[in-house]
N, C-alpha and C positions, 0 to 999 in steps of 0.2 A: 823384657824382652822375645821373640820369639821361638829366639834359639835354644833359651835355659833348657828345655827335656835333654833333649840332643847331648848340649854342654854335660848335665846334669850323669846321666849314664854314660856317658867319656870318661869324667870323674871316675865313677864307681856307683853311685848311686843306683838304688833300687828306684824306678817310677813307677807309678801306679795307674794308669787314666782310664776312665769312664766304665769304671767301678764302680757299685752299689752296695754292693751283698758280705758280708765282714768277715764271711769264713774264705771270700776269692781272696778279700785283701790281705790277709793271715796269709794264704796259702801262696799267695805270690810276692810276697814281701819277704817271705822264707827261704822262696825258691834258687838263692842262690849258696844257702849253707848247707847245700845239699841233706842226702838223710839224719834225720834226727831221732835223736829218744820220744819214746814216745812216756806222754805225761797227763796225769787224767786229766778229761774234759770238762770236770767240773772246775778245776783249779786252775784249767785256764778262762775257762771264763770268767772267774774271780779278779783273772788279773788283767784281763781285757774293764770290766768291773770297775775297778782302781781307775785305768786309764780316761775312762767315761768319766767318773765321777771329778775324779781329780779335774778336767777341763770346765764340771758345771761350779767345782768350787772358787777354781779361779775366777772364772765370769759372774759367777753374782759377787764375791769378794770388789770386782770394780764395779757392778750395780750399787752397792752400798756404801759406794763411795770412800773403799777402804786402799790400801796393798798389800795387797799376797806379805806371809810375815812367813810361810811354809822353812820349815829348817830342809834344804833339801838336801846338805851332804848327809843327818839321817836317815833321814827318807831313801835316796841311793843306797846307800845302806844299808838296810832293812828291806827293801825292794830285791837288792842282789844276792840274797842271802834267801828272800824267798823262791829267789828262781835258782837260786842253783836247791837249793830240799826239792823245790820240786823234781829239778831235773833227777834225781837221786832217789824220787818214789816214795819222800821224807812225806807224808801229806798232812802229821800232824806240827814238824816244825813248820814247814810251807807257812800250812794256815795262822802260824801264830805271829810269823815275821808281817805275814799280811793285816793280820788285826796293827801290826802296831802301827803301817802304813795309815790304814785307814785311822787311823787316830790320828795322826800327826793330820790328815785333811777337816776332821772336826774338833780339834784345835783351836785352828785357819779359823774355820766358821762363827765360835764359841767366840772367840775375839770381835766382832761389829754384832753378835745376833746372839750373847748366852744363853738364854731358856727355850725351852724345847720348841722349835718347831714339828710339823706335822704329816704328813704324805695318805695319800686316801687314795684306794685302786679301787673302783667301781665300775665294776664287769658286767657292759650288758648281756643278754643270752636270750636268744629264743631256740624251740623246741630243737630245730638242725642242728644247734650248735651243743645240743649238751650230748657232749662225745667227750674221747681219753683226754683229750684240754681242759675239760671240767675238770674233771677226775683229779689230773696233772695238778687242779689249783686247789680241790679239796686236800689234797695228801698234802701241802705245801703249810711250814708253820707260818708266812708270812700272811697278817689281816687283808680279809679283803671282803668285798660288799660287793654283791650278788644281785641283778634283777632283775626280773622277768612278770609282766603277767602273771593278773589269776590262774588264767584259763591255759595260758600257755603251758604253768608250772605244772597243772594236771593234764594235757597232752606232753608233756614228758617222762611221765611218770606213770602212764596208761600205754607206752613204746617201751619200756624196760622201766618196772616195778622196780629191779635193783637201787635206783637212783635216791629212792623213799628212804631207804636204811641211811646211803654212804651223807646224802646232804644233812639228814638229821645227823645223824655221828660227827660232822664234820662244823655242826651249827652250833652241839651243846661242846667241842671241847673250846671253844671260843676264836676260833680262826676263819669264822665264816658270817657273816652278816645277811641274813635275806634281807631285804628292803621290802617294802608293803608300798601295796598300789592297789588300783580296784579290779577288779574282776575282767573288764575290755576298758582301753582307754574311749574314749567317748568322746565326741567333740560340748565337754559338757557349761561349760562355760557357757551356751547356749540351750541349758533343758533347764529341768525344774528342778530344786537343791537336793530333791528327795533323789532323787536321778543318783546323785553323787554319794549321797549317804548310801544308797542305794548299793552301787558299787564298791567302795570304799569297804563293806559290813563285807559284803562274798567274798573280798581280794581276801581279807581280813581272816574268816573262817575257811577260805580254800587253804591256807598257809597253815591254820593253826591242826587241820586233819591234817594235810599232807604231812608235816616236820613238823608239830607239835611245839609250832613258834609264834609267840606273838608278839607280833612286827613293832618295833619301834619310832624308827625312822621310816618318811616318805617319801617313795621319787616318783617320778613317770620321765617318759621318755615322749609321746606327745603330747601336744601343748592343754596343759588345764592349769593351769595357773591362775590364782583369781582370790579377791580379798572376803571370799567367802568361807577359804578350807580354814584357817590359824583354826576359829570357831572347831567344828566338824573333825579335826585330826584332834587337837585336846582332848576333844569327848569323847572319842575313840581310845585314848589311852596313849596318843602319839606322844613322842618324848622330841622328837628334830624331824624337818623338813627340809629338800632340798627347793628350796625357790633358781631354778634353775628352767631355761627351755635346750632340752635336744634335739628339740623338733627345731621348725619355723614360727614367727608370732611376735608380737612388739608384748612386753613387759619389764615397769620397773627392776634396770638392770642396773643397779646398785651395790656391787662388786665388797661383799664381805664373807667372814669363816665363819662368824654367828653372830649375828643380827637379831634381834627380837622380833619376828616377824609380827604387826600387829594387823588382827582380820577388822573389816567392817563393824565385828559389836563390842569390840576392844578386848577381846581377846590375842595374847600372845604365843608365839611356839617359836623355842630357838631354830634358827634355820641355815643352812649355806646357801651362798650366792654367789661363788663363785663361777667365774663355768672351766670346766676342766678341762682341761688339755687333753687331745688327741694322744694318746698314749704309742700309738701306730706309724706316728708322724715322725720322722727325722727331724722339718723346719718348724713344728711343735716343742719338739724336746730342745730347740737350741735356742726357744724363749722360755723355756721352764727356768735361766735367771734372772728375765724379766720380771717375771708372773707371782714367783717366790718372792723377791725384792721387792713390789709391789706391793703381796701382804704383809710382807715384814714393817712395811712403812706405815702403811692405812692400818691394820688388822688388830684386834685385841692379843689376838692367836693369829701367829704363823701356817700358812696351811695351802699346797695345793695339789688340785683331785687332780688324779689319770681316767676317764672314758677309756673303753675298748670292747674288744670281743675277745673271747677264749682263746681263741688264734689268732696270735701275733705272725708280722711279717719282719717287726725291723726288731733289734734287743735291747733296746733303748728304756722299756721299764722294767726288762729284766737286772740290767744294771744294777739298777736302785734297791732292784729287791734281794741280790747277792749283798749288795753291799750294806745292805739294812740288818744280813746277817753278823756283820762285823759291828754293828752297830749303829745309831743313830746320826750319819754324816751330814746329810742335809736336810732329813725327818726322820720323825720314827712312821712306821707304818702302821694305821690302827684303818677300824672301824670307824662307821657316821654312829654308831649306840656310844663305843668309846672315846670318842672327839668330842661330841657332846656330854658326855660326865666326866669327860679329865677337866673343859674346858667352863667350867664354874660359873665365873663370870664373862655376862654377854657382854657383847657390845651394844647400841644402841637400838632405841628402837624405831623403828623403819615401818613407817605409816604408807603402805604401797594404798590408794586409793584406787576403785573397782574400772573408773577409767582410764585409767592408767594400761588397760590389759587389750587387746584385739587378739583376738584366734587367727590364723588361716586356715579358715573350714571353709570358709566357698571360695577362695581360689583354687584349693586343695582338690574342691568337686568338682568343682570344671576344668582342672588338668587332667581329671582324672577319666573325665567324660561320665561320672555320674548322675542318674536320674535326678532331675528333680533337685537340684539343690538347694530351694526357696522353700518347695510348696511342702514337701518333705516334714518341714518344722508345722508349718501352719498343719498338717493332721496329726503330730504325734503332740500340737501344743491340745490343740482340741478332744483328740484318745485320751490324755490324761484328763482334761476336766474331766471329764464324761467321767472316766474311773474316778475322781476323785465323788462327785455325786456316789456313784455304785456303791465306793466303798461305802461312803457315810448314810446312807441307807442301809446293811448291810449292819453295820458297827452301831445303829440307833436301834435296832430290834434286836440282836445278842445283848443291848444294854436293859429294853424293856424284860425282851425272855430271863435275865440272868442266866444267859449263854454265854459260855469259850468254849474257845479251842475250835473257832469257825475254819474248817480248811477251806471253804469254799475262797475268803476273804486273802488266805495265805495263796494260795494258787492262784486268784487271779493278780495280786500282789505281782511275783512274779511273770506270771506272761506279757502285762504291762510293760512291765519294767525291759523286760526285753524285746518287746517290737521298739525298740530307741528308732531316730531316723536313718543309721547305717545295720539297722538287723535289714534277712530277705524279702523280700516279696513273701511271703508263705509265713511266717514267724510272723508280721506284718497283718496278712490277711487275717492266721487262724487267731490273732488278740484280736482286733476286731469284728470276728465273729463271736466270737464268749465274751465279750465286753455283752456286747448288743444282750443276748442272751442272761447274758447274768443281772443286765438291766430291767430285764424286762419279770426275771425273776424275783428280784426285789422289790420293786414295786407288789406284785403280786401279795406277799408276804409281809410290806410294810399296811398295807390296805388294811389286810383285816389284823391289826393290833390296833390301830386308831380307830374304825367303825365299826366291827364287832358286836359291843355292848349297845350298840344303839340302836334304833327304831327306823326300819325302811325307807329309802326314798333316793328315788336318781340327784347325785350330783354329783361334782365333782371334786377333787383331791386338787390342791398345790402345796407343795411342798418345795421350804427355804433352803438347802444345803448349806447354806455360805451364814456365816456369821454374823452379818449385818443388813438391819431394815430393808424391803427392798420396795421399790416402785415398777413395777414388771407391767409387759402389757403380753398378752397370750390371747390366741386364738381359743374360743371357746369348742370344747372338741368333741360337742354333743348336742343333738337337737337341740330348740331353744335359746334360753339365756336365764339370766344369772341375775336373781334380785335383788331389789335395791337392798344395801349393806354398808356398814363403814365401812369396809375393805375394799368395797368397789368404789373407783373412783369414777373412773366411766369408762361409757362402750359408743364401738362402734361398729351401727348393724347393716350392713351391704347385702347385696343378694344374694352373693354363695359364703359370705362368711360373716363372724360376731368375733370383734377384736374385744377385751375385757383388758382396761386398765388396773392393776390390783396392787394394796398396799401387802407388804408381806413380814412376818415377824421373823428375825434372825433366829434362826436353826430351826425354823419351827413351821408352821402348816398353818393354812385356810383350806375349810371345807364347804363351801359354795352349794344350796341346792338348785336346782333346774329348772326354769318354769318353762312352759310351752305355751302358754299362753300366748296369740299374735299379739306383736308389736310391729310398727311400722319400722322403716331403713331410717335410718339418724341422716339428715341432711349435714349439709360442713359447716354452718350453725351461720350468724352473723354478718363474720368474716371466714372468707376462705382462706384454709393454712395454704394451698398450695393455690399458686392463679396467677399465670405471665414472666414462671421464670423465677418468683418469690416463694418462698418455706417459710412462715409467719408459726413459731410457740410465744408462751407467755413471757418467755427472757430474751428472744434476739426473732433475727427475721438473717435469712440465708438470700443472696440473689445469688443467680446464676447465669454466668457469660453469653451474652447471644452471640458471640465472634468464637469460643472454641467451647460451652459445653459444658468448662468447670463452674466449680463455685468461684466467682467475681469476689465477692462480701460477706462476712460474717460479722453483726452489727448488732452491738444491745442497746437496748430502749433505753438506759442512762447514757451519759457522755463517753463514750468508749471507742477508739479509734477503728478500722477495719484489724477484725483479732487474726483472720489469714485466707487466704487465698489459696488454689487448688488447679490443678494441671496436669493432664497424661502427656508423657513425653517419650520420645526416643531418644538417648544420650548416642551420640557417636563417638566410634572410638577415635577419628579423629576432628577436628577442627575446621568446618567448610567452610566456605565463599558465594555470599545468595547477593543477586542482584537484583533489584526494585525498581522499577520506571524504564524509561525512553529519553535519550535525548539530553534537554539540559537538569530533564528531575531525576534523572538514572542518580542510583546509590547503593554502594556496598559497603555488606558489613561481616560481622564472622559468626557463625553460632555454632554451639556443641552440640545444641539439639535441635527434633524437631517441631512443627507449629505443628496445634491442636485444631482443628478449626467443625465447627457443629454442623449436621447436613439437615436434622431436623429434631421436636421436642414434645410430649405431650407429657399432659397432669393424671398422675395412675391414679391418686387419690386426692381428694380434699379437705379432710376431716372427717367429725368434728376430733378425731384423736390424731388420727395420721395424717399426717402432709406428705404426699408422694410427689415428686416428678423425674422425669426420663429424657436423656439428651442424648442421640445418637449424632457420632461424626468419624471425621480421619487427622494420621498422625500424619502430616506434609513434611517431605522432603526439599525447604523451600529450593535445595541445591537443584536439583532436579527436576524439583513438580513432581514429583511422582511420592503417592502413596502408600507409605509403608509398611502401619497396622491400621484400625478400624477401630471404634470403641462404642463399647453403650455404657452409658451411665446413669444410675439410680443411684437419687440423694433421698433421703428418707428422716421426715421431724415426726416427734410425739410428744402433744403438746401436757405440760406439766415433767418433762423431762429438759434435764441438758447438754442435750449428744444430740451428734448428726450421723449420722449412719448413712455411709455411703459403699454400691455392692458397685463391681466395676467388669466388665466382659471385652476381653483383649481378640481382638483376631487378627496376629501381623502376618503381614506374605515377604519379611525380611525379619529372620532371627535377629539377634545379636550375638556376638562371638568371639572368642579373645578375652581376655581381661575383664573379670566380672566386676569388679569396679568403676569399669575404665568407661563400657559398653552396655549396657540396656534398656527395659522400657521402664521408664517407674513413673511413680508420681509424683510431683515437684508442688512445694510449700513455699509460699514465701510471707513475711509477718512486715510489718510496718518496722520493728525496732530493732537498731541493731544491741542495745545496751540487755537485754532479753537473756531473764538465767536461763539455761538448758539441759534437763534433767533427765534421764532416760533410767529405766527401768535391766537391769544387772543384777543378774540372784536374785531376784523377785523381790529387790529392793530397790528404791529412788539416789539413782549417784551422780552426780554435776559428769557432762559430757567435756572430756577434758582435747577427744582428735577431731578429726575430720572426717574419720570411718569412726560406727557408732553400729555395733551390735547389739541390741533391745527388743524381745521379742516381744511385750507387752502395751510397752507406753513409747512416749517423746512430750516432758512437756517444755512449753515457753513459758515461760514467768517475769513478771516486772512485778514495782511497787502494787502496783492495784490490778492489774489484769494476769488469769493461768488461765491457756488455751493446750488443750492436752491433744495429742492423736493415740489414736487409743488400736491394739494391730491383736492379733487372735493368734498371733505366732512368726508376726512377718519380721523376720531379725533383722537384715541390713539397711542400712540407713547410711548415707550423705549428705557433708553438711559440703554445697557450692559456694559459699559467700559465707556472709554476716548473718545476711537475712533470708538466706534460703534453704532448703534443705530435699532431698530425696530420698523417695522410699521406692527400693530396689525390687519389680515385680517378677519379671522374665530375663532372664541371662540363659546364658549357650542350654541346653543338657533341658532344658523347665518346662514343664510339657502342660503346666496348669495353664488356663485361660479364665479363672472366674476366681477375683478376689473383692475383699472387703473389708472394711477398715469404719472406727467411728470417728467423730472431731468432739471434745468437750467442753463445756465453756466454765469456767469457772468452781471448776469440781476440782475441793480438797483434797482428795484420797484418790488418787489417779493409780492405784493398786485394787484397790477396793472399786474403783468405775470398772476397770479393766474387766475386773472378774461378774461384774452387775452384768457389763454388757455380751458376753461372752461365755460365762455358764449361764445354760437356762436351766429356769425352774424345772419340782418332775411334776405334770399336773398329768389325773389317772384317775379315768370315772370312776365312778362309783354308785351301788346300790343300795347303802347304808347309809348313818351317818354318825357323825360320835357322838358318843353316848355323853348324859349332862345337855346344859345348856349352851355350853362355851364351842366353836366350830372353830376357833383353830386356840395355837398353844404353842411353847416355847421346847426346845430340849436344854441348847446350851447359850451362853451368852456370856460374853466379852467386858462390852459395854467400853470399845477402843475402839476410832476407825482406823487406826492403823495397826491396832492389832490382829490378824486373820488366824481365826484356827481352822486348820490347814487338813489334819489328822486326826483320828478318833482310836488310839491301838492298843493292843490287849499286852499289859505285862505279870510279870509272877506272882504277882499278889494285888494287882487292879486295874484299872482302866487311865493310858495314858493318853492326856489331853494334847495335839502338838499347836502351839505355838507360835507364829513368825509377827516380826514387827519391820514394818517392809515401808517406812520414811524417814529412819535413821537419826529417830526420838525416844528417851527411856519414857517408861511411862508404867507405873501400879498399874493394876488391872483389878476388878473386881470378878473373878470366873465366876459363872453361875449353872446349874445343873438339874435337870427336873427332877435327878437323886442329889438328896445330900448327901455328899460324903464326912464322913466321918473324919478322916486324917489326909495331909495330900502332902507331896515333898516334889521337889526339883529336884530330879534325875538327868545326866547325858546320857549318851542312848547305846551306853554298855548296861544300866541301868541303876549305877551307884550315886548317890545323892549328892545331890548339890548344895540345899539347903531344906530345911523342914518348913514347910508352909502354916500360916496361922486360917485357922477354920474360924467362920462367925457367922451366925444366923446362915448356915448352907454355902455361903461366899467363900470364893479359897483368898488372900489377897496377895498377886503375883507381881512381882517389878519382874519388866520387860526390859531389856537393855534393846541398845540402835539392833536391828538387821538380823538380834538372834533370835535364834531360831530356840524356843525355849519346851519344852520336855516337860509336864506336870502328872503324876503318876494317882489320881486320884482312889482312894477307898471307901466303899460303903459299908453300912451294914446289911447284915446276911437276915 
């Protein structure tokens, strides 16, 4: 009834209304008693903790489908004795009787869960929170887990160096575990695997330098989980991980306290995947019995984690910590390292596929009004490919010279990794400048190594840093033209340029002389490669639409359906109604997209090597008749190639705004069959697409039993399925300033990652004044012999040279690694340089078994 408060007060009860602070509640509850004896504040907190834990125990008992069996008479007797002792300032006696009370609660819990359960305190830090509250945690005897990014630990110690010794002492005492992570928490799921490894190594080295600790449990606040992590963490020495997202994002939320997290390569690492409770929330604490009962019912070992900041506004977690001083009533507080060590029998294997993860990167970038949410990733991947090329040239030069300790390589590595998409404009510009200068220097240093002992003679050196043979088209960089040579497949000589198609060996080079005798320009051949909005190659035909100006059809000459169609469109934030016609012929339909209308077209090249057509037109809002953007599209094919290249220039009059996943200008693709298997590049490997929204910077493949069509991207990461037969690649969203984009379409390409690298990593072309020594004008440095295994880096180790390999197709493969310098010994090592296995060397070849998606480091040693 509404009058119960007044009636309770009339009957002598003390009713508390509208209070939230515990101290205020206690003060008002005791107010009628007048002046009271002073009792130790710590003891008072213990009494209050007993009440809170009593409530939690009763609730947990009910959630575990049991009846409370607390001996209330015994509890009342012990509690009264404890209170009397506290009033008489007998702290020892008070704690003794309180201990008996807590034991009664523990016995109650052990009746329905008689084995150990665990509580894990996860304290998140930032440099601003490194203060007296953290000092109190360090002084506490209760186990606590601390997490902060590596760079933030450095900032905190620089502000006050005394923290370095305080934290080091707490770690040595075993009450504090510092969780490891990256130096900077970047959107690593959209970056190269090297970026993840680099950030983890920096973060690990930072903690070891500051506190003398090698972290064994991995954690992260921002979204960054993925199927690539278990093998990287395992080979960096981590023994546990948190498979939880404390930020936003989509991931497989199979909650377990100790699961065997299996990565794409088959590596496993123990992981805690139960979402932590917010320790500073009253409603969250009331959910503790629910969460603990779920864990007791379904987990091999029951545990609940609490996440919080050092400074807390509610006393509830402190109740658990105070109760723990008397015993593990509802659970034992442990560090994550102790938890994984103690629970030696892990739960079931959880194979979380790469397609089950989606970061919030794009949405966050637009919401924060960050510039270039899309093109910054394109520039990142372009810079990364240039870095790999430059680093490869420097590494080959060091190998030829038998030189070690190249500081220029180390500095370039650090600078390029620092120029990630979230870096400052100054950092990125500095990295670009340094990379360009270093690449030119690398060219200059490599040419003498390959041609210094040869005869004089002008020519061109073409170097392929990739580990597979390639057929490339280059623009001849000097006066004249190449000679007839087995490496030269075709030439196209126009009035202003000479295009040459070459065959290049893997990780090798070709040198071609430059002939200056007069030759005529080449004609388009018997059959023009480009005419009447049609492009032709040896293998397929591309029909451009005379209505839209996009690609209408791609047909192979054997019997096949239309492989793919392409248009450019703006997707509206809201569906629009379009009315066409008049009178009885009037029709109304709804659409989410603009219409693409071609205004003009022209042929730019008819062959015989390159065919190219340009189309220009508008993107029309059919509901209003307004032009929202104009476009210029160049579509290009090359003879002897199964790739279609597309360059787009967009000029919007209206920019998209708001949610980037629903309002954007993009490229739309459509195909015929609904049952195609869609595979995308995730962490540089081929993984099945599971969601409508896709993050894939390199490619998306559409495959059925007979045909494979692959969209190749230079780092365009965001895509969206809009039906069973349609896909949008997002180009312009709010905040995007880029207007020029490119992508390619590969027909029946068996190895899409190889095709992407071939398309967007240009060979090195350098004019020379001398030729290589000897009769051979071509050579190679490394060979893997497997199209699904890429050689990504050549690194120095303490004892030799590490060749880093990456499997990209999800297939186990045994390869025979060959080097221009025959190795004497070889071993596979982890990322700390420790031996995984010793490898067999026969006739200068190293036999290596590479697991699916494995990053395989092979250390080679050469004779002096």
